[in-house]
C-alpha positions in Angstrom: 5.2 -34.3 -28.2 5.5 -30.6 -27.8 5.8 -28.9 -24.4 3.8 -25.8 -23.6 4.7 -23.5 -20.7 1.9 -21.4 -19.3 2.5 -18.6 -16.8 -0.1 -16.8 -14.6 0.4 -13.8 -12.3 -0.2 -15.5 -8.9 0.1 -19.2 -7.7 -3.6 -19.4 -6.8 -4.6 -18.2 -10.4 -2.3 -20.8 -12.0 -4.0 -23.6 -10.0 -7.5 -22.4 -10.8 -6.7 -22.0 -14.6 -4.9 -25.4 -14.8 -7.8 -27.1 -13.0 -10.3 -25.7 -15.6 -8.2 -26.5 -18.6 -7.2 -30.0 -17.5 -10.8 -30.7 -16.2 -9.1 -31.6 -12.9 -6.9 -34.3 -14.4 -3.5 -32.8 -13.5 -0.5 -33.5 -11.3 1.1 -30.8 -9.2 4.5 -30.3 -7.7 6.4 -27.5 -5.9 8.8 -25.3 -7.9 12.4 -24.9 -6.9 11.7 -21.5 -5.2 9.1 -23.0 -2.9 6.6 -20.2 -3.6 5.2 -21.3 -7.0 3.7 -24.7 -7.9 3.8 -26.4 -11.3 0.6 -28.1 -12.6 1.1 -30.6 -15.4 -1.4 -32.3 -17.8 -1.6 -33.6 -21.4 -3.8 -32.2 -24.1 -3.6 -30.7 -27.6 -2.2 -27.4 -28.8 -2.2 -25.9 -32.3 -3.5 -29.2 -33.6 -0.9 -31.5 -32.1 -0.4 -33.5 -28.9 1.2 -31.4 -26.1 2.4 -31.6 -22.5 1.3 -28.5 -20.6 3.2 -27.0 -17.6 1.2 -24.3 -15.8 3.0 -22.2 -13.3 3.1 -18.6 -12.1 5.1 -15.6 -11.0 4.4 -13.6 -7.8 3.6 -10.2 -9.4 6.5 -8.3 -11.1 9.6 -10.5 -11.8 11.9 -7.4 -12.2 12.0 -4.0 -10.7 13.8 -0.9 -11.9 16.6 0.6 -9.8 19.8 2.6 -10.1 23.1 0.8 -10.5 25.2 0.3 -7.3 26.9 3.6 -6.5 23.9 5.7 -7.4 21.9 4.1 -4.6 24.1 5.9 -2.1 22.5 9.1 -0.8 25.8 10.5 0.4 28.0 10.0 -2.7 25.7 11.1 -5.4 24.2 14.6 -6.2 20.4 14.0 -6.6 20.6 16.1 -9.8 22.5 13.3 -11.5 19.6 11.0 -11.1 17.7 12.7 -14.0 20.0 11.7 -16.8 23.5 10.6 -15.8 22.6 7.7 -13.4 22.2 4.4 -15.3 19.3 2.2 -14.3 19.0 -1.6 -14.4 16.4 -4.2 -14.0 16.9 -6.3 -10.9 14.9 -9.2 -9.5 11.9 -7.8 -7.6 12.3 -10.4 -4.9 15.8 -12.0 -5.0 14.7 -14.6 -2.3 12.2 -16.1 -4.8 14.9 -16.6 -7.5 12.1 -16.2 -9.9 14.3 -15.9 -13.1 16.1 -19.1 -12.3 12.8 -20.9 -11.5 11.3 -19.7 -14.9 14.4 -20.8 -16.8 14.3 -24.3 -15.1 10.7 -24.7 -16.1 11.0 -23.1 -19.5 14.1 -25.1 -20.6 13.2 -27.3 -23.6 9.7 -25.9 -23.9 8.3 -25.2 -27.5 5.6 -22.7 -26.8 4.7 -20.2 -24.1 1.2 -19.0 -23.2 1.0 -15.9 -21.0 -1.9 -15.8 -18.5 -0.9 -12.6 -16.8 -3.5 -10.1 -15.7 -5.0 -8.3 -18.6 -3.9 -4.7 -17.9 -0.9 -2.6 -18.7 1.1 -4.0 -15.7 0.2 -7.5 -16.8 1.6 -6.8 -20.3 4.8 -5.5 -18.7 5.1 -8.7 -16.7 4.6 -10.7 -19.9 7.8 -9.3 -21.3 9.7 -9.8 -18.0 8.7 -13.5 -18.2 9.7 -13.7 -21.9 13.1 -12.1 -21.2 13.8 -14.9 -18.7 12.4 -17.8 -20.6 13.0 -17.3 -24.3 16.8 -17.9 -24.2 16.3 -21.4 -22.8 13.3 -22.5 -24.9 13.7 -24.6 -28.0 14.5 -22.5 -31.1 11.5 -22.3 -33.4 11.4 -22.8 -37.1 11.8 -19.6 -39.1 8.1 -18.7 -39.3 6.7 -20.7 -36.4 4.8 -18.7 -33.8 5.8 -19.6 -30.2 4.5 -16.8 -28.0 0.8 -16.5 -27.1 -1.2 -14.3 -24.9 -4.5 -15.2 -23.1 -7.1 -12.5 -22.6 -9.6 -13.1 -19.8 -11.6 -11.1 -17.2 -12.8 -13.8 -14.8 -11.8 -17.2 -13.5 -14.8 -19.1 -14.9 -14.9 -22.2 -17.1 -16.4 -20.3 -19.9 -14.0 -17.3 -19.8 -10.9 -19.4 -19.4 -11.8 -21.9 -22.2 -12.7 -19.0 -24.4 -9.4 -17.3 -23.8 -7.5 -20.5 -24.6 -9.4 -20.9 -27.9 -8.7 -17.3 -28.9 -5.0 -16.6 -28.0 -3.5 -13.3 -29.1 -0.1 -11.7 -28.6 1.4 -9.6 -25.8 1.2 -5.8 -26.3 4.7 -4.3 -26.5 3.4 -0.7 -26.5 1.4 -1.2 -23.2 4.5 -2.7 -21.6 6.6 0.2 -22.7 4.2 2.7 -21.2 4.7 0.9 -17.8 8.5 1.0 -18.3 8.2 4.8 -18.9 6.1 5.4 -15.8 8.5 3.3 -13.7 11.5 5.2 -14.9 9.9 8.7 -14.5 8.7 7.9 -11.0 12.1 6.5 -10.0 14.2 9.3 -11.3 11.9 12.2 -10.4 10.8 10.8 -7.0 14.3 9.8 -5.9 15.9 13.1 -6.8 13.4 15.3 -5.0 13.0 12.9 -2.1 16.7 12.6 -1.4 17.3 16.3 -1.6 14.4 17.5 0.6 14.9 14.6 3.1 18.6 15.3 3.7 18.0 19.1 3.7 15.1 19.2 6.2 16.2 16.3 8.5 19.5 17.9 8.8 17.9 21.1 10.1 14.8 20.1 12.0 14.3 17.6 14.8 10.5 17.1 15.1 9.4 16.4 11.6 8.2 12.9 12.7 8.7 11.3 9.3 11.5 9.0 8.3 11.3 10.1 4.7 10.2 13.5 3.2 9.1 11.9 0.0 8.0 13.5 -3.3 6.1 11.7 -6.0 4.7 13.0 -9.3 1.3 11.5 -8.3 1.7 11.4 -4.5 2.3 15.2 -4.2 -0.8 16.4 -6.2 -2.8 13.9 -4.1 -1.6 15.6 -1.0 -2.2 18.9 -2.7 -6.0 18.2 -2.9 -6.1 17.5 0.9 -4.2 20.7 1.8 -6.3 22.8 -0.6 -9.4 21.7 1.3 -7.7 22.4 4.6 -6.8 25.9 3.4 -10.5 26.5 2.5 -11.5 25.5 6.0 -8.9 27.7 7.6 -9.8 30.8 5.5 -13.5 30.3 5.8 -15.4 33.2 7.5 -18.9 32.3 8.6 -21.7 34.6 7.5 -25.0 35.1 9.3 -28.2 34.7 7.2 -31.9 34.6 7.9 -34.6 32.2 6.7 -38.4 32.8 6.8 -40.2 29.6 8.0 -43.9 29.2 7.8 -46.2 26.5 9.0 -49.8 26.0 7.9 -52.5 23.8 9.4 -54.4 21.8 6.7 -56.3 20.0 9.5 -56.7 20.7 13.2 -54.1 18.1 14.4 -51.6 18.4 11.6 -49.1 21.0 10.3 -47.1 21.5 7.2 -43.8 23.3 7.0 -43.3 25.5 4.0 -39.9 26.4 2.4 -39.4 30.1 1.5 -38.8 30.6 -2.3 -36.2 33.3 -1.6 -34.3 30.6 0.4 -32.3 33.1 2.6 -31.3 36.7 2.9 -28.1 38.1 4.4 -29.5 41.4 5.6 -31.3 41.3 9.0 -33.4 44.4 8.3 -34.7 43.1 5.0 -35.4 39.7 6.6 -37.4 41.5 9.4 -39.3 43.5 6.8 -40.4 40.2 5.0 -41.4 38.8 8.4 -43.5 41.8 9.3 -45.3 41.7 5.9 -46.2 38.0 6.1 -47.2 38.2 9.8 -50.0 40.5 8.8 -51.6 37.6 6.9 -53.8 35.0 8.7 -54.1 32.5 5.8 -51.9 30.9 3.1 -53.4 30.6 -0.3 -52.6 27.7 -2.7 -51.4 29.2 -6.0 -50.6 26.0 -7.9 -50.5 22.2 -7.5 -48.3 20.2 -9.8 -47.8 16.4 -10.0 -44.9 14.9 -12.0 -43.7 11.3 -12.3 -40.0 11.3 -11.8 -37.3 8.6 -12.2 -34.3 7.8 -10.2 -32.0 5.9 -12.5 -30.4 2.6 -11.6 -26.6 2.8 -11.3 -24.1 2.3 -14.1 -22.2 -0.9 -14.0 -19.4 -0.9 -11.4 -15.8 0.1 -12.2 -12.8 0.2 -9.8 -13.0 3.9 -8.9 -16.7 3.6 -7.9 -16.0 0.4 -5.9 -13.2 2.2 -4.0 -15.4 5.2 -3.3 -18.2 3.1 -1.9 -15.8 0.9 0.1 -14.4 4.0 1.8 -17.6 6.0 2.3 -20.1 3.2 3.1 -18.1 0.2 4.3 -15.3 2.1 6.1 -12.5 0.4 4.2 -9.4 2.2 3.1 -8.8 2.1 -0.7 -5.7 -0.1 -0.5 -7.4 -2.6 1.9 -10.5 -2.7 -0.4 -8.3 -3.4 -3.4 -6.5 -6.2 -1.7 -9.8 -7.8 -0.7 -11.1 -7.4 -4.3 -8.0 -9.0 -5.7 -8.5 -12.0 -3.3 -12.1 -12.3 -4.3 -11.0 -12.3 -8.0 -8.3 -14.9 -7.6 -10.8 -17.2 -5.7 -13.2 -16.9 -8.6 -15.9 -14.9 -6.8 -15.8 -11.7 -8.9 -14.5 -10.6 -12.3 -11.2 -8.7 -12.7 -11.4 -5.8 -10.2 -9.2 -3.3 -12.2 -11.3 -1.7 -14.9 -12.4 1.8 -16.0 -15.4 0.4 -18.0 -19.0 1.0 -16.9 -20.6 -0.6 -19.9 -21.3 -4.3 -20.4 -20.5 -5.8 -23.9 -23.4 -6.9 -26.0 -22.5 -10.6 -25.6 -22.0 -10.5 -21.8 -24.1 -13.3 -20.1 -26.1 -11.2 -17.7 -28.7 -13.8 -17.0 -26.1 -16.4 -16.3 -24.5 -14.2 -13.7 -27.9 -13.5 -12.2 -28.9 -17.1 -12.0 -25.8 -17.8 -9.8 -27.4 -15.6 -7.1 -30.9 -17.2 -7.2 -30.4 -19.1 -3.9 -28.9 -16.5 -1.7 -31.4 -15.7 1.1 -30.5 -12.0 1.1 -31.7 -11.4 -2.5 -33.2 -14.6 -3.8 -36.7 -13.2 -4.2 -35.5 -10.1 -6.1 -33.3 -12.3 -8.4 -36.1 -14.8 -9.1 -38.5 -12.0 -9.9 -36.1 -10.5 -12.4 -35.5 -13.8 -14.1 -39.2 -14.6 -14.5 -40.3 -11.1 -15.5 -37.2 -10.3 -17.6 -34.2 -8.2 -16.8 -33.6 -4.6 -17.9 -30.6 -3.9 -20.1 -28.0 -2.0 -18.1 -27.5 1.7 -18.8 -25.0 2.6 -21.5 -21.9 3.6 -19.7 -18.3 4.3 -20.7 -16.4 1.6 -22.6 -12.6 2.0 -21.9 -11.8 -1.0 -23.9 -10.1 -2.9 -21.0 -12.3 -5.3 -18.9 -16.0 -5.7 -18.3 -17.4 -4.0 -15.2 -16.8 -5.7 -11.8 -19.4 -8.5 -11.6 -20.1 -11.4 -9.2 -19.0 -14.6 -11.0 -20.2 -17.2 -8.5 -22.4 -17.5 -5.4 -20.9 -17.1 -2.0 -22.1 -17.1 1.6 -21.0 -14.9 4.6 -19.5 -18.0 6.2 -17.3 -18.6 3.2 -15.9 -15.1 2.9 -16.4 -13.7 6.3 -15.8 -10.1 7.5 -14.7 -7.5 5.0 -14.6 -10.1 2.2 -18.3 -10.7 2.5 -19.1 -7.0 2.9 -17.4 -6.1 -0.3 -18.8 -9.1 -2.2 -22.3 -8.3 -0.9 -22.0 -4.7 -2.2 -20.6 -5.8 -5.6 -23.5 -8.3 -6.0 -26.2 -5.9 -4.9 -24.8 -3.3 -7.3 -24.8 -5.8 -10.2 -28.4 -6.9 -9.5 -29.4 -3.2 -9.4 -27.9 -2.5 -12.8 -30.3 -5.1 -14.4 -33.3 -3.9 -12.2 -35.9 -1.3 -13.1 -35.4 2.4 -12.4 -37.1 3.7 -9.2 -40.2 5.7 -10.1 -42.0 8.2 -7.8 -44.7 10.8 -8.0 -43.5 14.3 -6.9 -46.2 16.7 -5.8 -45.3 20.4 -5.5 -47.7 22.8 -3.9 -47.0 26.6 -4.2 -48.4 28.9 -1.5 -48.6 32.7 -1.2 -48.6 34.5 2.1 -49.1 38.1 1.2 -46.6 38.9 -1.6 -44.2 36.1 -0.5 -44.1 32.7 -2.1 -43.6 29.4 -0.3 -43.4 25.8 -1.5 -43.7 22.3 -0.1 -42.7 19.1 -1.9 -43.9 15.5 -1.3 -42.7 12.3 -2.9 -44.6 9.0 -3.2 -42.9 5.9 -4.5 -44.9 4.2 -7.3 -42.3 1.5 -8.3 -39.2 1.0 -6.0 -37.2 -0.7 -8.8 -33.5 -1.1 -8.0 -33.9 0.5 -4.5 -35.3 -2.8 -3.2 -31.8 -4.3 -3.6 -30.0 -1.1 -2.7 -32.2 0.3 0.1 -29.8 3.1 1.0 -30.8 4.7 -2.3 -34.5 4.6 -1.6 -36.7 7.7 -1.6 -37.0 8.8 2.1 -40.5 8.4 3.6 -42.1 11.8 3.9 -45.3 13.1 5.5 -48.0 12.9 2.9 -49.3 16.2 1.5 -52.9 17.2 1.9 -55.2 17.0 -1.1 -55.8 20.5 -2.3 -56.5 22.6 -5.4 -55.6 26.1 -6.6 -57.4 28.7 -4.6 -57.7 26.7 -1.4 -56.6 28.5 1.8 -55.1 27.1 5.0 -54.8 28.9 8.3 -51.2 29.9 9.2 -50.0 28.2 12.4 -46.7 30.0 12.7 -44.3 32.3 10.9 -40.8 33.0 12.3 -37.4 34.2 11.4 -34.5 31.7 11.8 -31.0 33.0 12.2 -28.3 30.7 10.8 -24.7 30.7 9.8 -22.9 29.4 6.7 -20.6 26.5 7.6 -17.1 25.6 6.3 -16.6 22.6 4.1 -15.4 19.5 5.9 -12.0 17.7 5.3 -11.9 15.6 2.2 -13.1 12.0 2.6 -11.2 9.3 0.8 -14.2 8.9 -1.5 -14.1 12.6 -2.4 -10.3 12.4 -2.9 -10.7 9.4 -5.3 -13.2 11.5 -7.3 -10.8 14.4 -7.6 -7.9 12.1 -8.6 -10.0 10.5 -11.3 -11.3 13.8 -12.5 -7.8 15.3 -12.9 -6.1 12.2 -14.2 -3.8 11.6 -11.2 -2.9 7.9 -11.1 -4.7 4.9 -12.6 -7.5 2.8 -11.2 -4.7 0.4 -9.9 -2.4 3.1 -8.4 -4.9 5.5 -6.8 -5.1 3.4 -3.6 -1.3 3.3 -3.4 -0.9 7.1 -3.6 -3.5 7.6 -0.9 -1.8 5.0 1.3 1.6 6.7 0.7 0.5 10.1 2.0 -0.9 8.4 5.1 2.3 6.4 5.8 4.5 9.4 5.3 2.6 11.2 8.1 1.4 13.9 5.6 -2.2 13.2 6.5 -4.1 11.4 9.2 -7.3 9.4 8.7 -10.0 10.9 11.0 -13.5 9.6 11.8 -15.7 9.1 8.7 -12.4 8.3 6.8 -11.7 12.0 6.4 -8.1 13.0 5.5 -6.7 15.8 7.7 -3.3 17.1 6.7 -0.5 17.2 9.3 1.8 20.2 9.9 4.4 18.5 7.7 2.0 17.9 4.8 0.6 21.5 5.0 4.1 23.1 5.1 5.3 21.0 2.2 2.4 21.9 -0.1 2.6 25.6 0.8 6.3 25.4 0.1 5.7 23.9 -3.3 3.2 26.5 -4.1 5.6 29.2 -3.1 8.5 27.8 -5.2 6.8 26.1 -8.2 3.0 25.5 -8.1 3.2 23.0 -10.9 5.0 20.5 -8.5 1.8 20.2 -6.6 -1.0 21.1 -9.1 -2.5 18.1 -11.0 -2.0 19.7 -14.4 1.6 18.6 -15.2 1.0 15.0 -14.0 -2.2 14.8 -15.9 -0.4 15.8 -19.1 2.3 13.1 -18.4 -0.4 10.5 -18.0 -1.9 11.4 -21.4 1.6 11.0 -23.0 1.9 7.6 -21.3 -1.4 6.5 -22.7 -0.3 7.6 -26.1 2.8 5.3 -25.8 0.4 2.4 -24.9 -1.7 3.2 -28.0 1.5 3.3 -30.2 1.0 7.0 -31.0 4.0 8.4 -29.0 7.6 7.5 -29.0 8.8 5.9 -25.7 12.2 7.6 -25.7 11.0 11.0 -26.7 8.3 11.1 -24.0 10.9 10.0 -21.4 13.5 12.5 -22.5 11.1 15.4 -22.7 9.4 14.8 -19.3 12.7 14.3 -17.5 14.1 17.5 -19.0 11.1 19.4 -17.7 11.4 18.0 -14.2 15.2 18.4 -14.2 14.8 22.2 -14.8 12.2 22.3 -12.0 14.5 20.4 -9.7 17.3 22.9 -10.1 14.9 25.8 -9.6 13.6 24.1 -6.5 17.1 23.6 -5.0 18.0 27.2 -5.7 14.7 28.4 -4.1 14.6 26.1 -1.1 15.0 29.0 1.3 11.3 29.9 0.5 10.1 26.5 1.9 12.6 26.8 4.7 11.0 29.9 6.0 7.7 28.0 6.4 9.4 25.1 8.1 11.0 27.4 10.7 7.5 28.5 11.8 6.2 25.0 12.4 9.3 22.9 13.4 12.1 23.1 15.9 15.8 23.2 14.9 17.9 20.1 15.7 19.8 21.9 18.4 16.6 22.7 20.3 15.2 19.1 20.0 15.7 15.9 21.9 17.4 15.2 25.2 21.1 14.7 26.1 22.2 11.0 25.9 25.8 10.2 24.9 29.1 12.1 24.5 30.5 13.1 21.1 34.0 11.7 20.5 35.1 14.9 18.9 34.2 17.6 21.4 33.3 15.3 24.4 30.0 17.3 24.9 26.7 15.5 25.2 24.8 14.7 22.0 21.0 15.0 22.0 18.9 11.9 21.2 16.0 12.9 18.9 13.3 10.3 19.2 11.0 11.6 16.5 11.3 9.7 13.2 13.9 9.1 12.0 15.6 8.8 15.5 19.1 10.1 15.5 21.8 11.8 17.6 22.8 15.4 17.1 25.9 17.2 18.4 25.0 20.9 18.4 28.6 22.0 19.1 30.1 20.1 16.0 26.8 20.5 14.1 26.9 16.8 13.2 24.0 14.4 13.0 24.3 10.6 13.3 21.7 8.1 12.0 20.6 5.3 14.3 18.8 2.0 13.8 15.1 2.5 13.7 12.1 0.7 15.2 13.6 0.1 18.6 14.8 1.8 21.8 18.1 3.5 22.3 19.9 4.0 25.6 23.4 4.7 26.8 25.6 1.6 27.0 27.4 1.7 30.4 29.3 4.9 29.4 31.7 2.7 27.5 33.6 4.2 24.6 34.6 3.1 21.1 38.4 2.4 21.0 38.6 3.9 17.5 37.0 7.3 17.9 36.2 7.8 21.6 32.4 8.1 21.0 30.2 6.7 23.8 28.4 3.5 22.8 24.6 3.3 22.7 22.5 0.1 23.0 19.8 -0.6 20.4 17.0 -3.0 21.5 13.8 -4.2 19.9 12.4 -5.4 23.3 12.8 -8.2 25.8 11.8 -10.8 23.2 13.9 -9.3 20.4 17.5 -8.5 19.6 19.8 -5.9 21.1 23.3 -4.8 20.3 25.7 -1.9 21.1 26.9 0.5 18.4 29.2 3.4 18.1 27.3 6.4 16.5 30.4 7.4 14.5 31.3 3.9 13.2 27.6 3.2 12.4 27.6 6.2 10.0 31.3 6.0 8.9 32.4 2.4 8.6 36.0 2.1 9.9 37.0 -1.0 8.0 36.8 -2.0 4.3 34.7 -5.1 5.0 32.0 -3.0 6.9 29.1 -1.1 5.5 27.1 1.9 6.7 24.5 0.8 9.3 26.5 -1.9 11.0 26.6 -2.2 14.8 29.3 -3.7 17.1 27.9 -7.1 16.3 29.2 -6.8 12.8 32.4 -4.8 13.5 35.6 -6.6 12.6 37.9 -4.8 15.1 40.3 -7.5 16.2 40.5 -6.6 19.9 37.4 -4.5 20.9 35.5 -6.4 23.6 32.1 -5.6 21.9 33.1 -6.6 18.4 32.1 -9.6 16.3 35.7 -10.8 16.6 35.3 -11.2 20.4 31.7 -12.1 20.8 31.0 -14.1 17.6 30.3 -17.8 18.3 29.3 -19.6 15.1 27.6 -19.5 11.8 23.9 -18.9 11.8 21.8 -22.0 11.7 19.4 -20.5 9.1 20.9 -17.8 6.9 24.0 -18.1 4.8 26.1 -15.2 5.9 25.1 -14.5 9.4 27.1 -15.1 12.6 25.5 -15.9 16.0 26.9 -13.2 18.4 26.6 -13.3 22.2 24.4 -10.6 23.6 26.5 -9.7 26.6 23.7 -7.5 28.0 21.1 -10.3 28.1 22.0 -12.0 31.4 20.6 -13.7 33.4 18.4 -14.8 30.4 21.3 -15.2 28.1 21.0 -15.3 24.3 22.9 -15.0 21.1 21.5 -13.5 18.0 22.3 -13.6 14.3 23.8 -10.3 13.1 22.1 -10.7 9.7 18.6 -12.4 10.2 16.1 -12.5 13.0 17.3 -15.8 14.6 17.7 -15.8 18.4 19.2 -18.6 20.4 18.3 -18.6 24.2 20.7 -20.5 26.4 22.1 -20.9 29.9 19.3 -19.2 31.8 20.3 -18.1 35.3 24.0 -18.4 34.5 26.1 -16.0 36.5 28.6 -15.3 33.6 28.9 -16.4 29.9 32.0 -15.7 28.0 33.2 -16.5 24.5 36.5 -18.4 24.7 39.4 -17.9 22.3 39.4 -21.7 21.8 37.4 -23.3 19.0 35.5 -26.6 18.6 37.5 -29.4 16.9 34.4 -30.7 15.1 32.6 -27.6 13.8 35.1 -24.8 14.5 32.6 -22.7 16.4 34.0 -20.7 19.3 33.7 -22.5 22.7 31.7 -20.9 25.5 32.7 -20.7 29.1 29.6 -20.7 31.4 29.6 -20.0 35.2 26.3 -20.9 37.0 25.2 -20.0 40.5 25.6 -23.0 42.7 21.9 -23.0 43.8 20.6 -22.9 40.2 23.2 -24.9 38.3 21.7 -27.4 35.7 25.1 -29.0 35.2 25.6 -32.6 36.3 27.2 -33.4 39.6 26.6 -30.0 41.2 29.2 -28.5 38.9 29.0 -24.7 38.4 31.4 -24.2 35.5 31.7 -25.7 32.1 33.4 -24.9 28.8 32.2 -26.4 25.5 30.6 -26.0 22.1 26.9 -25.1 22.1 26.5 -27.1 18.8 28.4 -30.2 19.8 28.7 -30.5 23.6 26.0 -32.9 24.9 26.0 -31.1 28.3 24.8 -27.9 26.6 22.2 -29.5 24.3 19.2 -29.3 26.7 20.1 -25.7 27.6 19.8 -24.2 24.1 16.5 -23.0 22.4 16.1 -21.4 19.0 13.6 -18.6 18.5 12.9 -15.7 16.1 13.1 -12.1 17.1 9.8 -10.5 17.9 10.5 -7.7 15.5 12.8 -7.8 12.5 15.0 -4.8 12.4 15.2 -3.3 8.8 19.0 -2.8 9.1 19.6 -6.5 9.3 20.7 -7.6 5.9 21.2 -11.0 4.4 22.6 -12.4 1.2 25.6 -10.0 0.9 28.2 -12.7 0.3 31.2 -13.6 2.5 33.3 -10.7 3.4 37.1 -10.8 3.2 38.7 -8.1 5.4 41.5 -7.1 7.6 43.0 -9.9 9.8 40.8 -12.4 8.2 41.9 -15.4 6.1 39.8 -17.6 3.9 37.4 -19.6 5.9 38.2 -17.8 9.1 36.2 -15.7 11.5 37.3 -12.2 12.6 40.1 -12.3 15.1 41.7 -15.3 13.4 39.1 -17.9 14.4 37.9 -20.3 11.7 34.3 -20.0 10.5 32.2 -22.9 12.0 31.2 -25.6 9.5 27.6 -26.6 9.0 27.7 -30.3 8.0 24.4 -31.9 7.1 24.4 -34.2 10.1 25.1 -31.3 12.4 22.2 -29.3 10.9 19.9 -32.3 11.4 21.0 -32.5 15.0 20.4 -28.8 15.5 17.0 -29.0 13.9 16.0 -31.8 16.2 16.3 -29.9 19.4 15.8 -26.3 18.2 12.3 -27.1 17.0 
């Protein structure tokens, strides 16, 4: 029997597809990585009996990055990132061990069927899966085909079974276009970002952004927002005048007429027209026209239109809306939400989708009427050749989906029903009046057939006052004529919906990446989202865009990125060479980068106007070890210390508070220590600002505090305060937090584990002695007599927190309230100065973690 491995993009998709193909007759088990399940069943494949194994990945298996040394901002010139810096594919999420998991499941398989999402990213993931699995699969006979690709647009029985019966091949060209985009964005983005971040953060203290990032798509996106801001700022209102007339067709009613000239900008001329018309007592009907007009039903729904409506009408940000749409898709409620197509294929089962909605109380009557009277063929839209438009695939209730999920599903369903409904028809009556030599008009609309506006009432024709019945030559008495003085108003800030329209128009990003680019400019503090989801640029965003315009406008204009997108699309179609496009584009941006670096003074002049230099920012906190003057603590992102006398800046841990640590000094460099804390429920540890930025020992890395310092005698170091190996992560050490009394705790210096112990103890000290059983450091505890939990009114005890039965009830495991980004895991065991194999810093052995000891810990930590 042959074995077939099938791989989907998400665990939930794998389960749904396997359930359909096996007709529910399958067995399931967890994969070795714990995140992905494997669903197994028997069936037939290419005319023979087969055993199927259906599993999934969790998005991209691999990610592109520079090799080791080129990830250091301090050691590498950003200009080298354009060509010299080698890149490599790394596991996107090493903790998932996805490559190993795929190889374990793929070993000994004969065929592979790829059920990844049917877009360019999905094709790219296909080849990431193949790279992992093909080496361990059974070798095929010379001409035997072993790789298959399923193409589907929704998780329905019909679509999945049809995809299984018409398997194709993965598209190498589409995968290459994604590789090209990834490499361009990595090299260009990192080079510009590293240079301008280091340059400006080294000069200004109140930028309030951790990263001054540049992106080939992100920056033009910001450019649109700043362009609108500039129009608002430069706008000068103009006064104009409008002539307004009211006539009285009947005694109790009046009709407001619109002036055919609309408005004039000269007060004297406006006054002249007023004087002329005021001489008249009656308005004469010059013409009456009636015309039947049509308001067309909407085109079928694509991604960009869905995101526009979600932002403008539902108040959802594009990224949030996309996440909800993806969830609705994986749960089988809607078709694939990433599509540029607004045209249904001829064989699409429109009636079948409509029947699914026949019992929903919100639109059951409309749907039943359409099914009985016959549906209208949707308007002919654009066929991009990717997926059908976004369509509801199964009925749902508000209770099932809840909140934003229901709101988006409701809109998608109403939009679909509208596409197969009739157009809205109305009768428009236009009456033209003359008052002296001046012409006036009034227009009335009466709906004759509401059509699609029944299901989309927000598109309905507004109710208007009915016009009087009249004919040419009739006259009506004039009730009032007056001159209105008004002013032109500036445009408002761009809404997300308007920005999405501009990005689509200029070819910035794809339907999948547009939400990401908008989210990025918000997260970087380049724009803020105001009421009505309008995007208002910050000072930083404005200065950056003006600086790009001053140095090289093409860095911010959409033209160059739009041209690159066209080249990437040609790669996907097999009409352009991957290597040539990559080389040519990188060469252009490399030249632009060098010119940008040489001309940075132009942007610097703009920065000086809006931001304060480092020396004038922050407040004095701790003393510099070089000049012994106070360094200033700059709290704005990224928080750091700056010595204006030495002109040195020192990075600090982020996402916490910093304060002076008892005026204690580092024995290595005489800098005053500071204490970082993530709050009362989190971690805290002291650090030396100099050592944190310039590791003093070989086994230390940049960004390590005293809780990871291997100094053999410093009272704050890992050597003196380390107690034992972390109970959860592989490489962490539990370190006593000597500032935590009387609610004492120790915390892992790698992960977010916190162990609370010995509450109300007067003193806790790490002993130089070690436990005979587990080799953890012993702890000396001194309690106040009145609050001692020790037996026999004892106040002092020395023992191992892991093994000593006296300590067992006094220890409680928790997780830090906030994980600090500097805490790293999985770096392997370090071998450094004064440290032998299997020994802790300072000569103490590393504590063992035998299985029975871990079981005992788990029993009372939980």
